[in-house]
Jmol script that loads the backbone (N, CA, C; Angstrom):
load data "model"
ATOM      1  N   MET A   1      26.255  13.398  -8.689  1.00  0.00           N
ATOM      2  CA  MET A   1      25.304  13.280  -9.780  1.00  0.00           C
ATOM      3  C   MET A   1      25.467  11.913 -10.428  1.00  0.00           C
ATOM      4  N   ASN A   2      24.388  11.251 -10.663  1.00  0.00           N
ATOM      5  CA  ASN A   2      24.401   9.947 -11.289  1.00  0.00           C
ATOM      6  C   ASN A   2      24.758  10.129 -12.765  1.00  0.00           C
ATOM      7  N   GLN A   3      25.846   9.495 -13.231  1.00  0.00           N
ATOM      8  CA  GLN A   3      26.349   9.692 -14.585  1.00  0.00           C
ATOM      9  C   GLN A   3      25.363   9.279 -15.670  1.00  0.00           C
ATOM     10  N   GLU A   4      24.489   8.342 -15.380  1.00  0.00           N
ATOM     11  CA  GLU A   4      23.609   7.838 -16.421  1.00  0.00           C
ATOM     12  C   GLU A   4      22.342   8.673 -16.608  1.00  0.00           C
ATOM     13  N   LEU A   5      22.099   9.647 -15.746  1.00  0.00           N
ATOM     14  CA  LEU A   5      20.891  10.468 -15.843  1.00  0.00           C
ATOM     15  C   LEU A   5      21.194  11.754 -16.601  1.00  0.00           C
ATOM     16  N   ASN A   6      20.263  12.154 -17.459  1.00  0.00           N
ATOM     17  CA  ASN A   6      20.461  13.385 -18.216  1.00  0.00           C
ATOM     18  C   ASN A   6      20.082  14.598 -17.369  1.00  0.00           C
ATOM     19  N   PRO A   7      20.469  15.797 -17.806  1.00  0.00           N
ATOM     20  CA  PRO A   7      20.197  17.009 -17.019  1.00  0.00           C
ATOM     21  C   PRO A   7      18.713  17.256 -16.757  1.00  0.00           C
ATOM     22  N   GLN A   8      17.856  16.890 -17.687  1.00  0.00           N
ATOM     23  CA  GLN A   8      16.412  17.090 -17.501  1.00  0.00           C
ATOM     24  C   GLN A   8      15.900  16.231 -16.347  1.00  0.00           C
ATOM     25  N   ILE A   9      16.341  14.983 -16.277  1.00  0.00           N
ATOM     26  CA  ILE A   9      15.939  14.092 -15.185  1.00  0.00           C
ATOM     27  C   ILE A   9      16.497  14.610 -13.867  1.00  0.00           C
ATOM     28  N   GLU A  10      17.764  15.012 -13.868  1.00  0.00           N
ATOM     29  CA  GLU A  10      18.393  15.544 -12.653  1.00  0.00           C
ATOM     30  C   GLU A  10      17.623  16.754 -12.128  1.00  0.00           C
ATOM     31  N   GLN A  11      17.255  17.664 -13.027  1.00  0.00           N
ATOM     32  CA  GLN A  11      16.534  18.868 -12.619  1.00  0.00           C
ATOM     33  C   GLN A  11      15.170  18.524 -12.036  1.00  0.00           C
ATOM     34  N   ALA A  12      14.452  17.610 -12.677  1.00  0.00           N
ATOM     35  CA  ALA A  12      13.128  17.217 -12.180  1.00  0.00           C
ATOM     36  C   ALA A  12      13.238  16.567 -10.803  1.00  0.00           C
ATOM     37  N   LEU A  13      14.230  15.698 -10.616  1.00  0.00           N
ATOM     38  CA  LEU A  13      14.423  15.054  -9.311  1.00  0.00           C
ATOM     39  C   LEU A  13      14.799  16.077  -8.242  1.00  0.00           C
ATOM     40  N   ASP A  14      15.670  17.028  -8.606  1.00  0.00           N
ATOM     41  CA  ASP A  14      16.051  18.079  -7.655  1.00  0.00           C
ATOM     42  C   ASP A  14      14.852  18.937  -7.263  1.00  0.00           C
ATOM     43  N   GLU A  15      14.024  19.292  -8.237  1.00  0.00           N
ATOM     44  CA  GLU A  15      12.839  20.104  -7.938  1.00  0.00           C
ATOM     45  C   GLU A  15      11.858  19.346  -7.054  1.00  0.00           C
ATOM     46  N   LEU A  16      11.657  18.062  -7.342  1.00  0.00           N
ATOM     47  CA  LEU A  16      10.775  17.253  -6.488  1.00  0.00           C
ATOM     48  C   LEU A  16      11.314  17.190  -5.066  1.00  0.00           C
ATOM     49  N   ALA A  17      12.612  16.979  -4.924  1.00  0.00           N
ATOM     50  CA  ALA A  17      13.214  16.915  -3.590  1.00  0.00           C
ATOM     51  C   ALA A  17      13.038  18.243  -2.855  1.00  0.00           C
ATOM     52  N   GLU A  18      13.237  19.339  -3.556  1.00  0.00           N
ATOM     53  CA  GLU A  18      13.073  20.658  -2.936  1.00  0.00           C
ATOM     54  C   GLU A  18      11.621  20.884  -2.512  1.00  0.00           C
ATOM     55  N   LEU A  19      10.680  20.487  -3.345  1.00  0.00           N
ATOM     56  CA  LEU A  19       9.263  20.645  -3.007  1.00  0.00           C
ATOM     57  C   LEU A  19       8.870  19.770  -1.819  1.00  0.00           C
ATOM     58  N   VAL A  20       9.425  18.562  -1.740  1.00  0.00           N
ATOM     59  CA  VAL A  20       9.146  17.693  -0.593  1.00  0.00           C
ATOM     60  C   VAL A  20       9.736  18.319   0.673  1.00  0.00           C
ATOM     61  N   CYS A  21      10.942  18.881   0.586  1.00  0.00           N
ATOM     62  CA  CYS A  21      11.538  19.572   1.743  1.00  0.00           C
ATOM     63  C   CYS A  21      10.633  20.710   2.210  1.00  0.00           C
ATOM     64  N   GLN A  22      10.130  21.493   1.263  1.00  0.00           N
ATOM     65  CA  GLN A  22       9.241  22.597   1.618  1.00  0.00           C
ATOM     66  C   GLN A  22       7.967  22.079   2.262  1.00  0.00           C
ATOM     67  N   SER A  23       7.451  20.976   1.762  1.00  0.00           N
ATOM     68  CA  SER A  23       6.240  20.394   2.347  1.00  0.00           C
ATOM     69  C   SER A  23       6.504  19.905   3.766  1.00  0.00           C
ATOM     70  N   LEU A  24       7.681  19.337   4.003  1.00  0.00           N
ATOM     71  CA  LEU A  24       8.033  18.879   5.353  1.00  0.00           C
ATOM     72  C   LEU A  24       8.133  20.052   6.322  1.00  0.00           C
ATOM     73  N   GLN A  25       8.537  21.201   5.799  1.00  0.00           N
ATOM     74  CA  GLN A  25       8.660  22.395   6.635  1.00  0.00           C
ATOM     75  C   GLN A  25       7.366  23.196   6.659  1.00  0.00           C
ATOM     76  N   SER A  26       6.331  22.674   6.031  1.00  0.00           N
ATOM     77  CA  SER A  26       5.010  23.319   5.957  1.00  0.00           C
ATOM     78  C   SER A  26       5.083  24.705   5.349  1.00  0.00           C
ATOM     79  N   GLU A  27       5.840  24.830   4.273  1.00  0.00           N
ATOM     80  CA  GLU A  27       5.978  26.117   3.597  1.00  0.00           C
ATOM     81  C   GLU A  27       5.117  26.196   2.350  1.00  0.00           C
ATOM     82  N   GLY A  28       3.981  25.567   2.361  1.00  0.00           N
ATOM     83  CA  GLY A  28       3.089  25.684   1.217  1.00  0.00           C
ATOM     84  C   GLY A  28       2.799  24.349   0.579  1.00  0.00           C
ATOM     85  N   GLU A  29       1.926  24.409  -0.384  1.00  0.00           N
ATOM     86  CA  GLU A  29       1.484  23.207  -1.084  1.00  0.00           C
ATOM     87  C   GLU A  29       1.962  23.196  -2.531  1.00  0.00           C
ATOM     88  N   MET A  30       3.158  23.700  -2.769  1.00  0.00           N
ATOM     89  CA  MET A  30       3.698  23.711  -4.128  1.00  0.00           C
ATOM     90  C   MET A  30       3.895  22.300  -4.667  1.00  0.00           C
ATOM     91  N   LEU A  31       4.115  21.336  -3.792  1.00  0.00           N
ATOM     92  CA  LEU A  31       4.312  19.957  -4.240  1.00  0.00           C
ATOM     93  C   LEU A  31       3.098  19.482  -5.023  1.00  0.00           C
ATOM     94  N   VAL A  32       1.918  19.737  -4.485  1.00  0.00           N
ATOM     95  CA  VAL A  32       0.685  19.300  -5.142  1.00  0.00           C
ATOM     96  C   VAL A  32       0.536  19.987  -6.499  1.00  0.00           C
ATOM     97  N   GLU A  33       0.891  21.261  -6.558  1.00  0.00           N
ATOM     98  CA  GLU A  33       0.723  22.023  -7.792  1.00  0.00           C
ATOM     99  C   GLU A  33       1.711  21.612  -8.878  1.00  0.00           C
ATOM    100  N   ARG A  34       2.925  21.251  -8.500  1.00  0.00           N
ATOM    101  CA  ARG A  34       3.985  20.992  -9.484  1.00  0.00           C
ATOM    102  C   ARG A  34       4.295  19.519  -9.725  1.00  0.00           C
ATOM    103  N   GLN A  35       3.802  18.631  -8.854  1.00  0.00           N
ATOM    104  CA  GLN A  35       4.226  17.235  -8.934  1.00  0.00           C
ATOM    105  C   GLN A  35       3.871  16.570 -10.261  1.00  0.00           C
ATOM    106  N   ASP A  36       2.683  16.820 -10.787  1.00  0.00           N
ATOM    107  CA  ASP A  36       2.264  16.144 -12.016  1.00  0.00           C
ATOM    108  C   ASP A  36       3.212  16.444 -13.179  1.00  0.00           C
ATOM    109  N   ALA A  37       3.540  17.715 -13.356  1.00  0.00           N
ATOM    110  CA  ALA A  37       4.421  18.094 -14.462  1.00  0.00           C
ATOM    111  C   ALA A  37       5.811  17.486 -14.296  1.00  0.00           C
ATOM    112  N   LEU A  38       6.327  17.506 -13.075  1.00  0.00           N
ATOM    113  CA  LEU A  38       7.661  16.950 -12.839  1.00  0.00           C
ATOM    114  C   LEU A  38       7.677  15.434 -13.017  1.00  0.00           C
ATOM    115  N   LEU A  39       6.648  14.767 -12.528  1.00  0.00           N
ATOM    116  CA  LEU A  39       6.578  13.311 -12.686  1.00  0.00           C
ATOM    117  C   LEU A  39       6.408  12.933 -14.156  1.00  0.00           C
ATOM    118  N   LYS A  40       5.617  13.707 -14.893  1.00  0.00           N
ATOM    119  CA  LYS A  40       5.444  13.427 -16.320  1.00  0.00           C
ATOM    120  C   LYS A  40       6.769  13.621 -17.057  1.00  0.00           C
ATOM    121  N   THR A  41       7.532  14.626 -16.653  1.00  0.00           N
ATOM    122  CA  THR A  41       8.860  14.827 -17.234  1.00  0.00           C
ATOM    123  C   THR A  41       9.726  13.594 -17.026  1.00  0.00           C
ATOM    124  N   LEU A  42       9.680  13.032 -15.821  1.00  0.00           N
ATOM    125  CA  LEU A  42      10.473  11.836 -15.535  1.00  0.00           C
ATOM    126  C   LEU A  42      10.011  10.643 -16.366  1.00  0.00           C
ATOM    127  N   VAL A  43       8.706  10.499 -16.531  1.00  0.00           N
ATOM    128  CA  VAL A  43       8.176   9.390 -17.339  1.00  0.00           C
ATOM    129  C   VAL A  43       8.604   9.557 -18.793  1.00  0.00           C
ATOM    130  N   MET A  44       8.408  10.749 -19.337  1.00  0.00           N
ATOM    131  CA  MET A  44       8.699  10.985 -20.751  1.00  0.00           C
ATOM    132  C   MET A  44      10.198  10.939 -21.059  1.00  0.00           C
ATOM    133  N   SER A  45      11.034  11.261 -20.087  1.00  0.00           N
ATOM    134  CA  SER A  45      12.480  11.241 -20.333  1.00  0.00           C
ATOM    135  C   SER A  45      13.098   9.878 -20.047  1.00  0.00           C
ATOM    136  N   GLY A  46      12.294   8.920 -19.633  1.00  0.00           N
ATOM    137  CA  GLY A  46      12.772   7.549 -19.489  1.00  0.00           C
ATOM    138  C   GLY A  46      13.504   7.236 -18.205  1.00  0.00           C
ATOM    139  N   HIS A  47      13.188   7.929 -17.122  1.00  0.00           N
ATOM    140  CA  HIS A  47      13.872   7.679 -15.851  1.00  0.00           C
ATOM    141  C   HIS A  47      13.800   6.214 -15.441  1.00  0.00           C
ATOM    142  N   THR A  48      12.674   5.579 -15.656  1.00  0.00           N
ATOM    143  CA  THR A  48      12.475   4.190 -15.241  1.00  0.00           C
ATOM    144  C   THR A  48      13.526   3.270 -15.852  1.00  0.00           C
ATOM    145  N   TRP A  49      13.907   3.547 -17.089  1.00  0.00           N
ATOM    146  CA  TRP A  49      14.866   2.674 -17.775  1.00  0.00           C
ATOM    147  C   TRP A  49      16.300   3.116 -17.565  1.00  0.00           C
ATOM    148  N   LYS A  50      16.521   4.359 -17.139  1.00  0.00           N
ATOM    149  CA  LYS A  50      17.873   4.895 -17.062  1.00  0.00           C
ATOM    150  C   LYS A  50      18.472   4.887 -15.667  1.00  0.00           C
ATOM    151  N   SER A  51      17.694   4.594 -14.657  1.00  0.00           N
ATOM    152  CA  SER A  51      18.193   4.698 -13.290  1.00  0.00           C
ATOM    153  C   SER A  51      18.125   3.358 -12.569  1.00  0.00           C
ATOM    154  N   GLU A  52      19.088   3.174 -11.673  1.00  0.00           N
ATOM    155  CA  GLU A  52      19.096   1.971 -10.839  1.00  0.00           C
ATOM    156  C   GLU A  52      18.064   2.086  -9.721  1.00  0.00           C
ATOM    157  N   ARG A  53      17.780   3.316  -9.300  1.00  0.00           N
ATOM    158  CA  ARG A  53      16.845   3.568  -8.202  1.00  0.00           C
ATOM    159  C   ARG A  53      15.486   3.980  -8.750  1.00  0.00           C
ATOM    160  N   THR A  54      14.456   3.723  -7.937  1.00  0.00           N
ATOM    161  CA  THR A  54      13.131   4.216  -8.301  1.00  0.00           C
ATOM    162  C   THR A  54      13.077   5.715  -8.019  1.00  0.00           C
ATOM    163  N   VAL A  55      12.062   6.366  -8.554  1.00  0.00           N
ATOM    164  CA  VAL A  55      11.883   7.796  -8.302  1.00  0.00           C
ATOM    165  C   VAL A  55      11.731   8.043  -6.802  1.00  0.00           C
ATOM    166  N   VAL A  56      10.959   7.188  -6.130  1.00  0.00           N
ATOM    167  CA  VAL A  56      10.732   7.343  -4.689  1.00  0.00           C
ATOM    168  C   VAL A  56      12.057   7.261  -3.932  1.00  0.00           C
ATOM    169  N   GLU A  57      12.872   6.262  -4.241  1.00  0.00           N
ATOM    170  CA  GLU A  57      14.168   6.111  -3.565  1.00  0.00           C
ATOM    171  C   GLU A  57      15.066   7.312  -3.828  1.00  0.00           C
ATOM    172  N   GLU A  58      15.085   7.759  -5.073  1.00  0.00           N
ATOM    173  CA  GLU A  58      15.948   8.877  -5.441  1.00  0.00           C
ATOM    174  C   GLU A  58      15.498  10.178  -4.775  1.00  0.00           C
ATOM    175  N   VAL A  59      14.197  10.426  -4.753  1.00  0.00           N
ATOM    176  CA  VAL A  59      13.694  11.648  -4.111  1.00  0.00           C
ATOM    177  C   VAL A  59      13.972  11.598  -2.609  1.00  0.00           C
ATOM    178  N   GLU A  60      13.731  10.458  -1.976  1.00  0.00           N
ATOM    179  CA  GLU A  60      14.014  10.332  -0.536  1.00  0.00           C
ATOM    180  C   GLU A  60      15.484  10.598  -0.241  1.00  0.00           C
ATOM    181  N   ARG A  61      16.372  10.049  -1.054  1.00  0.00           N
ATOM    182  CA  ARG A  61      17.810  10.257  -0.850  1.00  0.00           C
ATOM    183  C   ARG A  61      18.162  11.736  -0.975  1.00  0.00           C
ATOM    184  N   ARG A  62      17.610  12.384  -1.975  1.00  0.00           N
ATOM    185  CA  ARG A  62      17.903  13.808  -2.189  1.00  0.00           C
ATOM    186  C   ARG A  62      17.304  14.680  -1.086  1.00  0.00           C
ATOM    187  N   VAL A  63      16.119  14.321  -0.614  1.00  0.00           N
ATOM    188  CA  VAL A  63      15.505  15.077   0.483  1.00  0.00           C
ATOM    189  C   VAL A  63      16.373  14.962   1.729  1.00  0.00           C
ATOM    190  N   LYS A  64      16.855  13.768   2.023  1.00  0.00           N
ATOM    191  CA  LYS A  64      17.713  13.569   3.202  1.00  0.00           C
ATOM    192  C   LYS A  64      19.013  14.345   3.069  1.00  0.00           C
ATOM    193  N   ASP A  65      19.540  14.470   1.849  1.00  0.00           N
ATOM    194  CA  ASP A  65      20.751  15.261   1.619  1.00  0.00           C
ATOM    195  C   ASP A  65      20.478  16.752   1.795  1.00  0.00           C
ATOM    196  N   ARG A  66      19.341  17.221   1.303  1.00  0.00           N
ATOM    197  CA  ARG A  66      19.018  18.651   1.326  1.00  0.00           C
ATOM    198  C   ARG A  66      18.586  19.148   2.701  1.00  0.00           C
ATOM    199  N   CYS A  67      17.663  18.446   3.297  1.00  0.00           N
ATOM    200  CA  CYS A  67      17.109  18.903   4.578  1.00  0.00           C
ATOM    201  C   CYS A  67      17.159  17.749   5.573  1.00  0.00           C
ATOM    202  N   GLY A  68      18.360  17.270   5.810  1.00  0.00           N
ATOM    203  CA  GLY A  68      18.601  16.068   6.596  1.00  0.00           C
ATOM    204  C   GLY A  68      17.923  16.019   7.946  1.00  0.00           C
ATOM    205  N   GLU A  69      18.119  17.039   8.772  1.00  0.00           N
ATOM    206  CA  GLU A  69      17.552  17.005  10.121  1.00  0.00           C
ATOM    207  C   GLU A  69      16.026  17.007  10.078  1.00  0.00           C
ATOM    208  N   GLN A  70      15.478  17.837   9.221  1.00  0.00           N
ATOM    209  CA  GLN A  70      14.017  17.893   9.074  1.00  0.00           C
ATOM    210  C   GLN A  70      13.486  16.543   8.596  1.00  0.00           C
ATOM    211  N   ALA A  71      14.190  15.927   7.651  1.00  0.00           N
ATOM    212  CA  ALA A  71      13.761  14.628   7.118  1.00  0.00           C
ATOM    213  C   ALA A  71      13.866  13.538   8.175  1.00  0.00           C
ATOM    214  N   MET A  72      14.890  13.610   9.031  1.00  0.00           N
ATOM    215  CA  MET A  72      15.046  12.602  10.086  1.00  0.00           C
ATOM    216  C   MET A  72      13.919  12.695  11.100  1.00  0.00           C
ATOM    217  N   HIS A  73      13.586  13.905  11.502  1.00  0.00           N
ATOM    218  CA  HIS A  73      12.553  14.092  12.522  1.00  0.00           C
ATOM    219  C   HIS A  73      11.146  13.850  11.983  1.00  0.00           C
ATOM    220  N   ARG A  74      10.988  13.964  10.682  1.00  0.00           N
ATOM    221  CA  ARG A  74       9.665  13.775  10.086  1.00  0.00           C
ATOM    222  C   ARG A  74       9.689  12.628   9.091  1.00  0.00           C
ATOM    223  N   GLY A  75      10.310  11.525   9.484  1.00  0.00           N
ATOM    224  CA  GLY A  75      10.463  10.358   8.614  1.00  0.00           C
ATOM    225  C   GLY A  75       9.143   9.796   8.127  1.00  0.00           C
ATOM    226  N   GLY A  76       8.150   9.755   9.002  1.00  0.00           N
ATOM    227  CA  GLY A  76       6.834   9.243   8.607  1.00  0.00           C
ATOM    228  C   GLY A  76       6.191  10.118   7.553  1.00  0.00           C
ATOM    229  N   ALA A  77       6.315  11.430   7.725  1.00  0.00           N
ATOM    230  CA  ALA A  77       5.752  12.363   6.743  1.00  0.00           C
ATOM    231  C   ALA A  77       6.489  12.240   5.412  1.00  0.00           C
ATOM    232  N   LEU A  78       7.812  12.082   5.472  1.00  0.00           N
ATOM    233  CA  LEU A  78       8.606  11.909   4.256  1.00  0.00           C
ATOM    234  C   LEU A  78       8.176  10.649   3.510  1.00  0.00           C
ATOM    235  N   THR A  79       8.011   9.566   4.249  1.00  0.00           N
ATOM    236  CA  THR A  79       7.578   8.306   3.635  1.00  0.00           C
ATOM    237  C   THR A  79       6.201   8.458   2.997  1.00  0.00           C
ATOM    238  N   ALA A  80       5.297   9.140   3.683  1.00  0.00           N
ATOM    239  CA  ALA A  80       3.945   9.342   3.147  1.00  0.00           C
ATOM    240  C   ALA A  80       3.978  10.192   1.875  1.00  0.00           C
ATOM    241  N   LEU A  81       4.761  11.265   1.883  1.00  0.00           N
ATOM    242  CA  LEU A  81       4.847  12.135   0.707  1.00  0.00           C
ATOM    243  C   LEU A  81       5.439  11.398  -0.488  1.00  0.00           C
ATOM    244  N   THR A  82       6.516  10.658  -0.248  1.00  0.00           N
ATOM    245  CA  THR A  82       7.150   9.955  -1.364  1.00  0.00           C
ATOM    246  C   THR A  82       6.296   8.782  -1.846  1.00  0.00           C
ATOM    247  N   ALA A  83       5.548   8.161  -0.948  1.00  0.00           N
ATOM    248  CA  ALA A  83       4.637   7.084  -1.368  1.00  0.00           C
ATOM    249  C   ALA A  83       3.555   7.645  -2.288  1.00  0.00           C
ATOM    250  N   ARG A  84       3.040   8.831  -1.948  1.00  0.00           N
ATOM    251  CA  ARG A  84       2.038   9.468  -2.818  1.00  0.00           C
ATOM    252  C   ARG A  84       2.636   9.819  -4.176  1.00  0.00           C
ATOM    253  N   LEU A  85       3.898  10.276  -4.165  1.00  0.00           N
ATOM    254  CA  LEU A  85       4.568  10.556  -5.435  1.00  0.00           C
ATOM    255  C   LEU A  85       4.683   9.280  -6.270  1.00  0.00           C
ATOM    256  N   GLY A  86       5.026   8.171  -5.614  1.00  0.00           N
ATOM    257  CA  GLY A  86       5.144   6.889  -6.309  1.00  0.00           C
ATOM    258  C   GLY A  86       3.828   6.440  -6.914  1.00  0.00           C
ATOM    259  N   GLU A  87       2.745   6.609  -6.165  1.00  0.00           N
ATOM    260  CA  GLU A  87       1.418   6.243  -6.677  1.00  0.00           C
ATOM    261  C   GLU A  87       1.039   7.117  -7.871  1.00  0.00           C
ATOM    262  N   LYS A  88       1.310   8.403  -7.753  1.00  0.00           N
ATOM    263  CA  LYS A  88       0.995   9.334  -8.840  1.00  0.00           C
ATOM    264  C   LYS A  88       1.830   9.001 -10.076  1.00  0.00           C
ATOM    265  N   LEU A  89       3.090   8.659  -9.871  1.00  0.00           N
ATOM    266  CA  LEU A  89       3.966   8.292 -10.977  1.00  0.00           C
ATOM    267  C   LEU A  89       3.442   7.051 -11.695  1.00  0.00           C
ATOM    268  N   GLN A  90       3.019   6.055 -10.944  1.00  0.00           N
ATOM    269  CA  GLN A  90       2.464   4.840 -11.556  1.00  0.00           C
ATOM    270  C   GLN A  90       1.206   5.157 -12.357  1.00  0.00           C
ATOM    271  N   SER A  91       0.389   6.044 -11.837  1.00  0.00           N
ATOM    272  CA  SER A  91      -0.826   6.454 -12.542  1.00  0.00           C
ATOM    273  C   SER A  91      -0.476   7.132 -13.869  1.00  0.00           C
ATOM    274  N   ILE A  92       0.509   8.007 -13.843  1.00  0.00           N
ATOM    275  CA  ILE A  92       0.938   8.698 -15.063  1.00  0.00           C
ATOM    276  C   ILE A  92       1.533   7.699 -16.051  1.00  0.00           C
ATOM    277  N   GLN A  93       2.326   6.755 -15.558  1.00  0.00           N
ATOM    278  CA  GLN A  93       2.911   5.745 -16.445  1.00  0.00           C
ATOM    279  C   GLN A  93       1.828   4.905 -17.117  1.00  0.00           C
ATOM    280  N   ARG A  94       0.815   4.513 -16.344  1.00  0.00           N
ATOM    281  CA  ARG A  94      -0.291   3.743 -16.931  1.00  0.00           C
ATOM    282  C   ARG A  94      -1.011   4.564 -17.992  1.00  0.00           C
ATOM    283  N   TRP A  95      -1.278   5.814 -17.679  1.00  0.00           N
ATOM    284  CA  TRP A  95      -2.003   6.682 -18.608  1.00  0.00           C
ATOM    285  C   TRP A  95      -1.208   6.860 -19.899  1.00  0.00           C
ATOM    286  N   GLU A  96       0.085   7.107 -19.784  1.00  0.00           N
ATOM    287  CA  GLU A  96       0.919   7.344 -20.961  1.00  0.00           C
ATOM    288  C   GLU A  96       1.121   6.083 -21.793  1.00  0.00           C
ATOM    289  N   SER A  97       0.993   4.920 -21.184  1.00  0.00           N
ATOM    290  CA  SER A  97       1.232   3.677 -21.921  1.00  0.00           C
ATOM    291  C   SER A  97      -0.016   3.169 -22.640  1.00  0.00           C
ATOM    292  N   LYS A  98      -1.169   3.742 -22.348  1.00  0.00           N
ATOM    293  CA  LYS A  98      -2.399   3.320 -23.021  1.00  0.00           C
ATOM    294  C   LYS A  98      -2.399   3.821 -24.454  1.00  0.00           C
ATOM    295  N   SER A  99      -2.833   2.969 -25.355  1.00  0.00           N
ATOM    296  CA  SER A  99      -2.969   3.384 -26.747  1.00  0.00           C
ATOM    297  C   SER A  99      -4.449   3.616 -27.029  1.00  0.00           C
ATOM    298  N   PRO A 100      -4.734   4.395 -28.045  1.00  0.00           N
ATOM    299  CA  PRO A 100      -6.143   4.648 -28.364  1.00  0.00           C
ATOM    300  C   PRO A 100      -6.882   3.343 -28.636  1.00  0.00           C
ATOM    301  N   SER A 101      -8.129   3.343 -28.322  1.00  0.00           N
ATOM    302  CA  SER A 101      -8.950   2.145 -28.500  1.00  0.00           C
ATOM    303  C   SER A 101      -9.121   1.826 -29.983  1.00  0.00           C
ATOM    304  N   ASP A 102      -9.025   0.558 -30.313  1.00  0.00           N
ATOM    305  CA  ASP A 102      -9.226   0.127 -31.690  1.00  0.00           C
ATOM    306  C   ASP A 102     -10.659  -0.335 -31.934  1.00  0.00           C
ATOM    307  N   ASP A 103     -11.535  -0.114 -30.965  1.00  0.00           N
ATOM    308  CA  ASP A 103     -12.916  -0.568 -31.073  1.00  0.00           C
ATOM    309  C   ASP A 103     -13.710   0.211 -32.115  1.00  0.00           C
ATOM    310  N   HIS A 104     -13.334   1.440 -32.357  1.00  0.00           N
ATOM    311  CA  HIS A 104     -14.102   2.301 -33.244  1.00  0.00           C
ATOM    312  C   HIS A 104     -13.354   2.503 -34.556  1.00  0.00           C
ATOM    313  N   ALA A 105     -14.108   2.475 -35.636  1.00  0.00           N
ATOM    314  CA  ALA A 105     -13.514   2.719 -36.950  1.00  0.00           C
ATOM    315  C   ALA A 105     -13.126   4.187 -37.068  1.00  0.00           C
ATOM    316  N   SER A 106     -12.183   4.460 -37.928  1.00  0.00           N
ATOM    317  CA  SER A 106     -11.760   5.838 -38.156  1.00  0.00           C
ATOM    318  C   SER A 106     -12.910   6.644 -38.721  1.00  0.00           C
ATOM    319  N   LYS A 107     -12.950   7.893 -38.361  1.00  0.00           N
ATOM    320  CA  LYS A 107     -13.994   8.787 -38.862  1.00  0.00           C
ATOM    321  C   LYS A 107     -13.350   9.808 -39.785  1.00  0.00           C
ATOM    322  N   PRO A 108     -14.090  10.281 -40.788  1.00  0.00           N
ATOM    323  CA  PRO A 108     -13.537  11.294 -41.678  1.00  0.00           C
ATOM    324  C   PRO A 108     -13.239  12.578 -40.913  1.00  0.00           C
ATOM    325  N   ALA A 109     -12.211  13.264 -41.350  1.00  0.00           N
ATOM    326  CA  ALA A 109     -11.791  14.480 -40.675  1.00  0.00           C
ATOM    327  C   ALA A 109     -12.727  15.650 -40.936  1.00  0.00           C
ATOM    328  N   ASN A 110     -13.333  15.692 -42.123  1.00  0.00           N
ATOM    329  CA  ASN A 110     -14.261  16.778 -42.432  1.00  0.00           C
ATOM    330  C   ASN A 110     -15.305  16.296 -43.436  1.00  0.00           C
ATOM    331  N   ILE A 111     -16.270  17.140 -43.741  1.00  0.00           N
ATOM    332  CA  ILE A 111     -17.385  16.733 -44.605  1.00  0.00           C
ATOM    333  C   ILE A 111     -16.910  16.389 -46.008  1.00  0.00           C
ATOM    334  N   SER A 112     -15.983  17.155 -46.558  1.00  0.00           N
ATOM    335  CA  SER A 112     -15.558  16.893 -47.934  1.00  0.00           C
ATOM    336  C   SER A 112     -14.884  15.529 -48.061  1.00  0.00           C
ATOM    337  N   SER A 113     -14.246  15.066 -47.034  1.00  0.00           N
ATOM    338  CA  SER A 113     -13.622  13.744 -47.114  1.00  0.00           C
ATOM    339  C   SER A 113     -14.631  12.628 -46.877  1.00  0.00           C
ATOM    340  N   ALA A 114     -15.820  12.977 -46.376  1.00  0.00           N
ATOM    341  CA  ALA A 114     -16.856  11.974 -46.112  1.00  0.00           C
ATOM    342  C   ALA A 114     -17.813  11.813 -47.280  1.00  0.00           C
ATOM    343  N   THR A 115     -17.732  12.708 -48.243  1.00  0.00           N
ATOM    344  CA  THR A 115     -18.645  12.646 -49.391  1.00  0.00           C
ATOM    345  C   THR A 115     -17.847  12.399 -50.661  1.00  0.00           C
ATOM    346  N   ASP A 116     -18.548  12.167 -51.732  1.00  0.00           N
ATOM    347  CA  ASP A 116     -17.884  11.927 -53.016  1.00  0.00           C
ATOM    348  C   ASP A 116     -17.609  13.223 -53.766  1.00  0.00           C
ATOM    349  N   ALA A 117     -17.852  14.363 -53.153  1.00  0.00           N
ATOM    350  CA  ALA A 117     -17.720  15.653 -53.823  1.00  0.00           C
ATOM    351  C   ALA A 117     -16.303  15.967 -54.195  1.00  0.00           C
TER     352      ALA A 117
END
end "model"
wireframe off; spacefill off
backbone 0.3
color backbone group
């Protein structure tokens, strides 16, 4: 276990690795269903700043540890799955880093605050 990562990050990385292993074994599409929540957990918990490795590198390493033979024989599929995870992670990071637009003036919350009543 990497000493600098908190338990929440460790759990999310372990779950992603397990889901990728299941996808390599064609045991369902749970990866697609769960990836967004797990990746958002990693973004919100600061994995990017706390780890020496990228999420893709860390998930690949864990997948190889968990289901080594399957990962070796399906290296291309593993690379494709983790690349998609990396793209999705970047998309989530961009989305979370956007601030609300300052183009529009604030609007009153309700009618009483918009009138002199």
